[in-house]
N, C-alpha and C positions, 0 to 999 in steps of 0.2 A: 354900529354894524354888528350883525350876528355872525357866528362862525359857521353856521350850517350852510348858507349859500356858497361860501368859499370851498367847503369840502366837496360839495356836489360838483362844482365846476372842475376841480382838479382831476378826478378820475376821467372825466370826459376828454380833457386835454391829453392825458397820458395814453388813452386808448386810441386816439387818432394818430395814424402813421404820418410821419412828416414827408413831404415831397421835396425832391431836389429841383434844381433849375430846369431839368429836362422833363420833369413831370413823373419821374420814376420813383419808386418806393425805396427809401433808404433802410427800411427795417429788413434785416437779413436773417432773422431767426425764423425757423420753420414754423408752420402753423401747428397747433395742437393735434389736429387730425393727421397730419403727415408724421408727426412724432409717434402718435399712437399706432399708425399703420406700420411704421418701421419697427416698433417694439413688438408688435404682434408677429411680424415676419421673423424677427430674431427669436422670439419665444417658440415659434413653430419649428425653426431650424434646430434649436436646442432640444426640443421635444423629440423630433425625428432622430437626432443623433443619440439621444438617450435610449430610445426604443431599439435602435440598431445595436447599441452596446449591451443592452439587457438581453436581447436575443442571442448575441454572440456568447455572452457569459453563460446563458442557459445551455447552448450547444456544447460549449467546452465542458460544463459540468456533466451533461448527459454522456458525452464521449468518455470522460474519466470514469464514470460509473460503469459503463459498458466494458472498458478496458480492465477495470478491477474485477468485474464478474468473470471475464474470460480468463484472466490470470488465475483466479481461484479455481475455476472449473477445469483448466487444463494444466495446472501447476505440476502434476505428476505424470504428464504425458510421456516425457522422455524416460522416466523411471519405469513406467508401465511397459513401454515398448521394449526396454532392455530385459524386463522380466519375462516377456513372452518366449524368448529362446530357452529360458530355464524350464518353463512350463512344457514347452515342446519336448525337451529332453526327458522330463519325467513321464510324459504320456507315451513316448516311444519306448521307454523301459517297461511300462505296464502292458504295452501291446505285444511284447514278445511272448509267444505261446509255448515254445518248446521249453523243456526243463533246463533252464539256465543254471549254471553252477553258482554257488554262493560267491565264488571268487569273481565271476563276471558281473554279478549284481553289485557287489561291493565296488568294483572298478567303475561301473556306470554311475553309482551314487557319488563316488569321489569326484568324478568329472563334472557332475551336475553341481556339486557343492563348490567346486573351483569356479565354475561358470557364474554361480550366484555371488560368490565373493568378488569376482571381477565386476559384476553389476554394482555391488555395494561400493566398491572403490571408485568407480566412475561417477557415482552420484553422491560422494562425500558422506557415506553412511559407514561409520567406523565402529568397531566393537570395543567394549570396555571389558577387559579381562584382568581384574586387579589382584590376582593371586600374589600374595607376599607383599603387597604395597600397603601403605598407611590407609586406614579407613577414611574416606571422604564422603560426608553426608550429602554433598551436592551430586555425586556420581554413583554412590552405592546405597543400597538399602539393606541394613543389617536385619537378619531374620533371628539370629541368636548369637550366643557367645559360647565358646568352647575352651576347655583347658588344652593348652598346647604349647609346643615349643615356639619360641619367637618372641618378638617384642609385643607388649600389650597394645591393643587397638590396631593390630595389623590384620589383614584379610587372611584367614586360615583356609577357607573353602569357598569356591565360587559355585553357587547352586544354579545360577542362570546368568549368562553374560548380559551386559547392558549395551546400549547403542547410543551413539552421538550422530546427529545429523547437522553437518556444518558447525561442529563444536557446541551444539546444543543437545542436552540430554533428552532423548525421547523415551528411553527406558533405562532406569537405573539397574545396575548389576545387583542381584540378590546374593548376599554373602553371609558367611559365618565369621565372626571376629574373635581373636584371641583375647581371653579374659585378662584383666589386670591381676597381678599376684597379690 
């Protein structure tokens, strides 16, 4: 007896579903077509969810870019609004046509300077006036050295004040430093 006829008969027997006493099918596994349909539905649901998540991520990214652009564009809005009062004071001083005395002009300039200093304080813009302090290359820019009384490497003269914005140097103070002996 050869093995070939036996091999051919076995697959035919396995492929045939068995029937129970009531004539029903005891094979409970779903057909390949049903499994494929279910897999396609699942794949479509996952694809739709992925597309929604991708769109939401893109919207969040776009909103973040818009917010950053607005923040950059209007970052100095409050500061600029505060400076408008200072500009108005200066324009009012220039608009006076009668021969104002030197004393009244000086008084007006002092008030305007006080107004400007108030704006600086409100916006955390602080001056660096290091006269007599130790030279600090992070806050001061030495223009030259002078012979003078005092400790070496201390600031002897301030040529131009520096400024800090929220503790960050935006302009170093220009200084002359005492020479070492």
